[in-house]
C-alpha positions in Angstrom: -0.2 0.5 -0.1 1.1 2.9 -0.6 2.2 5.7 1.3 0.1 9.1 1.5 2.5 12.3 2.0 1.0 15.2 3.4 1.8 18.3 1.8 0.5 21.3 3.2 -2.4 23.5 1.0 -1.3 27.2 0.2 -4.7 28.4 2.3 -7.8 28.3 -0.3 -5.4 28.3 -3.5 -6.5 25.3 -6.2 -6.1 24.0 -9.7 -9.4 23.4 -12.0 -8.7 21.3 -14.0 -11.4 20.4 -17.4 -11.6 16.9 -17.6 -11.6 15.4 -21.7 -8.9 16.4 -23.6 -6.8 17.7 -20.1 -7.3 15.0 -17.5 -8.1 11.5 -20.4 -7.4 11.6 -24.4 -10.5 13.7 -25.4 -12.9 11.7 -27.7 -12.9 14.0 -30.4 -15.9 15.2 -32.3 -18.9 13.8 -33.8 -21.2 11.2 -32.4 -18.6 9.5 -30.1 -17.9 12.1 -28.4 -19.1 12.0 -25.2 -16.5 9.1 -22.9 -19.7 6.9 -21.6 -17.7 4.3 -19.3 -14.6 3.9 -17.6 -13.3 1.6 -20.6 -13.1 4.5 -23.0 -11.2 7.0 -20.1 -7.9 6.8 -21.0 -5.4 8.8 -18.2 -2.9 11.3 -19.8 0.2 11.3 -18.1 1.0 14.5 -18.6 -2.2 15.2 -16.8 -0.8 13.3 -14.1 2.9 15.2 -13.7 0.5 18.7 -13.9 -1.3 17.9 -11.2 1.5 16.3 -9.3 3.4 19.6 -9.9 -0.1 21.1 -8.3 0.0 19.4 -5.3 3.7 19.9 -4.8 3.2 23.8 -4.8 0.0 23.5 -2.1 -2.6 23.6 -4.6 -6.1 22.0 -4.0 -7.1 20.0 -7.7 -10.5 19.8 -8.2 -12.0 18.9 -12.2 -14.7 20.7 -13.4 -16.7 19.6 -16.4 -19.4 19.8 -19.0 -21.7 16.8 -19.3 -23.6 17.2 -21.8 -24.0 13.4 -22.9 -26.3 13.0 -19.4 -28.8 15.2 -20.6 -28.7 13.5 -24.0 -29.4 10.4 -22.6 -26.0 9.0 -24.0 -24.7 8.0 -20.1 -26.3 8.2 -16.9 -25.0 10.5 -13.7 -24.6 7.3 -11.8 -22.1 6.5 -14.5 -20.5 9.8 -14.5 -20.3 9.4 -11.2 -18.5 6.4 -11.1 -15.9 7.5 -13.6 -15.7 9.9 -11.1 -15.0 7.5 -7.9 -13.2 5.0 -10.4 -10.6 8.3 -11.5 -9.8 9.6 -7.8 -9.0 5.9 -6.7 -6.6 5.1 -10.1 -4.7 8.5 -8.9 -5.0 7.6 -4.9 -3.5 4.2 -5.4 -1.5 4.4 -8.7 0.2 7.5 -8.2 -0.6 8.6 -4.8 -2.0 12.1 -5.7 -5.3 13.3 -4.7 -8.5 15.6 -6.2 -10.2 17.6 -3.7 -13.4 17.1 -5.8 -15.0 16.9 -9.1 -17.9 18.9 -10.3 -20.0 18.0 -13.7 -22.9 20.2 -15.2 -25.5 17.5 -16.6 -27.3 19.8 -18.3 -27.9 20.7 -22.5 -26.5 24.2 -22.8 -28.8 26.7 -21.7 -30.2 24.8 -19.0 -28.5 25.9 -16.3 -25.7 28.7 -14.5 -23.2 25.7 -13.9 -22.3 25.0 -17.7 -18.9 26.5 -18.7 -18.7 29.1 -19.6 -20.6 29.8 -17.0 -18.8 30.0 -13.7 -20.8 28.2 -11.8 -19.1 25.1 -10.9 -16.1 27.0 -9.3 -17.9 29.0 -7.6 -19.7 26.1 -5.9 -16.7 24.3 -5.6 -14.5 27.9 -4.0 -17.7 28.3 -1.7 -18.0 24.4 -0.7 -14.3 23.9 0.3 -13.3 27.6 0.9 -11.3 28.5 -2.3 -9.7 31.9 -2.9 -10.8 32.1 -6.7 -8.6 35.2 -7.0 -5.3 33.0 -6.1 -6.9 29.8 -8.5 -6.3 28.8 -12.0 -8.3 26.9 -14.7 -7.2 24.9 -16.8 -8.5 23.8 -19.9 -8.4 23.0 -23.4 -11.6 24.9 -25.3 -12.1 29.0 -25.0 -15.4 28.1 -22.3 -12.9 26.7 -19.5 -10.8 30.0 -20.2 -14.1 32.4 -20.6 -15.5 30.4 -17.1 -12.1 30.6 -15.2 -12.0 34.5 -15.7 -15.7 35.1 -14.8 -14.6 33.3 -11.5 -11.9 35.6 -10.6 -9.1 32.9 -11.8 -5.7 33.0 -13.8 -6.2 30.6 -17.1 -4.2 28.5 -18.7 -4.9 27.6 -21.9 -3.7 23.5 -24.0 -3.4 23.4 -27.7 -5.4 26.3 -28.2 -4.6 28.9 -31.3 -2.6 32.0 -29.2 -4.1 34.5 -31.7 -8.0 33.4 -30.6 -7.4 33.0 -26.5 -7.9 35.0 -23.9 -5.9 32.7 -21.6 -3.9 34.1 -19.7 -1.1 31.6 -20.1 -0.9 28.9 -23.1 0.6 25.9 -24.0 0.6 23.9 -27.4 0.2 20.8 -25.9 -0.6 18.4 -22.9 3.4 17.7 -22.1 4.7 21.4 -21.7 1.8 22.1 -19.0 3.7 20.3 -16.2 6.2 22.7 -16.5 4.6 25.8 -17.1 2.8 24.7 -13.7 5.9 24.7 -12.2 7.1 28.1 -13.3 4.0 30.0 -12.9 3.0 28.4 -9.6 6.3 28.8 -7.5 6.0 32.4 -8.5 4.8 35.3 -5.4 3.5 37.7 -8.2 1.4 35.1 -9.9 0.1 33.1 -7.8 
């Protein structure tokens, strides 16, 4: 059994991560764009390293993800929650890493205040866990992630985005570049 090393957390600081394309391999576009079962959930090693960096710098980590497939009937809320339990178990047992929480929006477009680009999931997590959004970060691969983070008051990092089109504070070309960027920005008091 792995021993969990306690890492002191800076009061209320968090890195929010989008899920598909950041935590796990993106299922792509079209009808098959939803990860509906654990067998199709492929954890990205670059995310594991990014999570390790965030935790090493004393930041909590929360996943915030739009899961419209629930509203469309491709999967149930129970399916999504089971995937997230499996993810948390895998991270803890295999990598000795933890997530503070996982939030998801099961709604269709225009039905709620939690679906990104709305900041509802981030603000709900901040209220639930006493997080300081102004001292936190949002990492995503879509401009909706960036907008949600900025509307919540977080700094933002866009992965795989066209630099000219993104309003993110920081950008990286690929997930492989994210751990190094986090290492740089999370340790700087003038940024973090």
